[in-house]
N, C-alpha and C positions, 0 to 999 in steps of 0.2 A: 057736261063738267067736261073741260081741259084737264087733263094730268101732267104734271111734269114728268121726265123721265127718272126719278128721282122717285117720287113716290109710284109711278110703275114697276120698279124696281123693287122698289118696299115691299107691295101689294104683291106680288110676286112669290117673294121671298117668305114671306107671311105664311103661305101655304106649303111651300115644297121648299128641298136643300137646293141652291143652285150655287155651285163651288165658282164658276167665272159669270160675272154676269154682262161679261164680252157676249156671247152666245144671245141675252134677251134686247141686249142693243142693236144683233146680224138681225130676227127673223124680225124686230120693228120698223128695221131699215129696208127690210123688204117688202113687209106692207106696205109703208108707205110708200115705195115705186111700184106696186100697182097699182096705185092711185095717179101714175103720170102717164101722160099718153106716150111718150118715148123711154127705152133703156128701163127697162124693165131688169130687174135683177132674179136671177135664180141664183139656188144653193143649193148645196149635198152637205149634209148635215152628218159627220161619221162622228161615231162616239161610242164606248165602252155599254156593254148592255149595262140598263139600270141608271145610266146619267142621266136622263132625262128629258131626252131629245124628243119621245113622243108627247109627252106630258106638255113642254113647250110648245109645240107643235099644235096641240087640241086648243090653244090659246087661241090661234085665227084659224080654226078650220073656217067659221062660219064667215069670212071677212069674202065677201060676192065675187072678188077678184084676185082669190088665190087659189091655191091647188097643192094638193101634199098626193104626191107620185108614189106612190111604191115599185115600181119600175119604171125606169129610166131608158129609152129607145131612141136611136136618132129623128125618129117624127116627133117624137114626146119634147125634146131638146127644144125644135125649130116652132110647132105648133101650141107647146104648151098642154095637151093632150094624149 
């Protein structure tokens, strides 16, 4: 079942506090880009401890085309590994 952006945001906000829902939009844009043949997006999310960064990223951890890296190196930026 396809959901609208508003439905997705409301669903996420129903179980966790999200101060700025632009982060939800950013994460969804990254997921969508991973399904494209070219121009995949990379993002580094920086925020205060407890701001929900990890919890929001856990929503996409099972996406077959995505990865959450804890350490960024030159190689990881080029290869995604």
